[in-house]
Structures are given as structure tokens and as C-alpha cells.
N, C-alpha and C positions, 0 to 999 in steps of 0.2 A: 504494500500500500504506500502510495506516495503522499507526501505532505505538500499541499498547495498553498499553505499559508505564506503570505508575503509575495506570492506570484502576481504578476501583472495581468489582471483580467482582460485588459485591452489587447495585450500580446496574444493571449489565448484566442480571443475572438478573431484577430487578424490571421492567425495560423489556420483557422477553420475556413477562412474566406477562399472560395475557389477562383480560378482564373477561367473566364468565359472566352471561348474561341468560337467566333462566328464562321461557319463553314458553308461554302457554296459549291464545293467539289472542284474548284478551279486550281490551277497551278499556284495562284496567289494564296488560296486557302491552305494548300500543302505547306507553303513557305511560312505562313502565319502559325500553323500548327507546330511545325518544327521549332520555330522561335519560342512559342509558348511552352513546349516540352522542355527545352533547355532551361528556360527561366524557372519553370515549375520544379524541375529537378534540383536546381540551385537553392531555391527557397523552401522546398518541401511542401509545395501547395498541390492541390488536386486540380485536375482539368475537367471542365465540362464543355463538350462540343455541342454547339447549337446550330441547327439548320431551321431557317424560317421557310415554311412551305408557302409559296406565293398564293395569295388570295386571288383566284381568277377573276373575281368581280372588280378588283381594283388595279391589278397589274398582270401583264402576261407572265405565264410560267413556262418552264421547259423541263419536262421530265420524260425521259425515254425509257420505256419498259423493255426489258430483255425478252419478254414473251410477245412476239409479233402476233397481231390479230386478236390479242386478248386484252380487254379493257380492265384496268385496275384503278382503284382509288389513288389519287395523288399521294396521299399519306403513306400507303403501302409501298409505292415506288420510291418515295423519298426515304423511307425507313430502310429499304433494301440498299439504296445507294449509300446511305450513311454507314450501314454495316460493312459493305464492301470497301468503302473509303477507309474506315478505321482498320479493317483487317489488312488492307494493302499497306497502310502506313506502319502498322505494327510489324508486319513482315519485313519491310524495308529498313526499319529503324528499331531493331530488337533491343538496343542498349538503353532506350528511354523507359525509365520506371514510370514516369507520369503518363506516358502513352498506354502502358499496359493496364493502368487502373483508371483510365479516362471514362467518364460517364457521358451519355449522349441525351439530348433533348430535341424534340421536334415540336414546333408550334406553327400555327397558321397566322397569316397576316402580312403586313408590309415590313420588310426587313429592318429598316433603321429603328422605327419605334419599338418593334418587338424585341430587338436585341437589347436595347437600353432598358426596356421594361423587365425582361428576364434577368438581366444583370442586377437590377435593383432588387427583385424578389429573392435572388440567390445571395445577395449581399456580396457580389463579386468584387474582389480587390482590383481587378484589371479586366479590360476587354481587349482581346487581340483579334484583329480582322485583316484580311488580305485586301490589297488595293488593286482593282482591275485596271486602273490607270486610264480610264476613259478621258478623252480630250475632245475639244471641238464640239461639233454638233451633237454627237452622242451624249457628251457630258451635259450640254445645255438642255437636251430633251429629257434625258433619263435621270440626270443628277448622279451623284456618287453616294453609294450606300455608306462607304467608309467616312466620307466627308460629313454626311448627315449624322452618323453615329457620334463623331467627334463633337459636333455642335450640340447634340442632345444629351450626351452622357455627363452626369455630374462628377464622375471620377476619371481616372486615367484610361486612355485608349492608346494602344500601340497599333500602328498601321504598317503592314509588312508587304513588300513587293517581292515577287519571285525574280530570279535571275532571268527567266524566260521573258517576263514582262519588260524588264529593263532592256534586254536585247531587242525585243520587238519595237520598243519606243525609239531606240537609237536608229534602227533600220528605217522606221517611219520618218524620223527627223531628217535622216540623210536623204531619203527620197524627196521629201518636201523641199529641202535645200536645192537639190538638183532641178526639181520642177520649177522652183522660183528663179534659178539662174537661167534655165532654158527660156522661160517666159520673158525675163529681162532682156536676154539676147535677141529674142524675136521682136520685142517692142523696139529695141535699139535699131535693129535692121530695118524695121518698118518705118521708123522715124527718119532714118537716113535716106530711104527711097523717096520720101515726100520732099526732102530738102534739096 
């Protein structure tokens, strides 16, 4: 039997606070989960993986069932995807203690609000989320889930990008630079023809 007299009750409460990792099954989610695993292993926290099932009435969803021609409720497909995602990550990263004991949650709704709401209910010490890195028109039309979570969350949020996302962005930036130079050259040529 241990004696808890003189122990810091706030420290015990903080120890019990989980790290909430928002999962959408993307490469950025994988990167976010790996970051959260490393952090959780360092501080001895438990992980809770959360996937928000898109509410079809308010935003488009995308769930692909492995059973062609068979209709399944979105919740069942999302649950299967979460189980496969967690099994794959555990297999690829067997060293992570936090990953082995991670818990999962599925909720319906719009991701930003639900992520923050669940984090509050679980008294999460930290939210970790991947950044899809949308820019331009996509970002203006759809917004960024990570950006909105950062705005809404009362506590700390860590946004993680995968190396794959960074490579894609660099490639896209390089292409945009080339396109801009090509357009500038065309305009300069056209301007010289008029003069």
C-alpha cells in the first residue's frame, strides 16, 4: 500500500489526462500519431485516437467499403478503417508502448467542433492533429480542420505535417514558380511584339 499523503493532487490529475489524436487515415494522421506516440511514451500518458464520422447532412464524407456491392452503415466502415489503421501502425511501429495501449473513439459530426468537444469531455492535456496542408481555393472553400481546431481549443494543439505533404507542397510550389515564369515570359514576348 502506498502513502499518498503530501502528493500533489494536480500532478495526479495531469498524469491521468490523455492525449487526443484526431485521425482521418491520411499520411498526415500517421505522422501526427507517431509524434503523439513519442510524446506519450516520454511523459507516460495514454493515447486516445478519435475519428469524426462526417455528418452527411452537413458535409461530404468519403468512406470506401472493402465489400463491393454491399451497403454498410458509415459507422461500421469507419470502425473497420480505424481498426485496420491502428493494426497497421502497431505492426509498423512495435516499439511504441503508447500505441499498443491506445484507445479509439468514433463520433458523428463536423470534425473541428467534435474534436474540441471530445477533448474537453476527456479532459485531454493535448490535441494532436495532422495538417492536410490545403492552400488556395480548396482552403478558402473547405477551410482547414486543423486551423479551426487551433482556434476553438482552449488548450494546446500540436499540428503535424507528414514528410509526404511537405514534398508535395515543395513540388507544387516549384511548378507554380515555373508556370509564373512561363506566363511572365509570354507576356514579355507579347508586349515586345506590340512595341
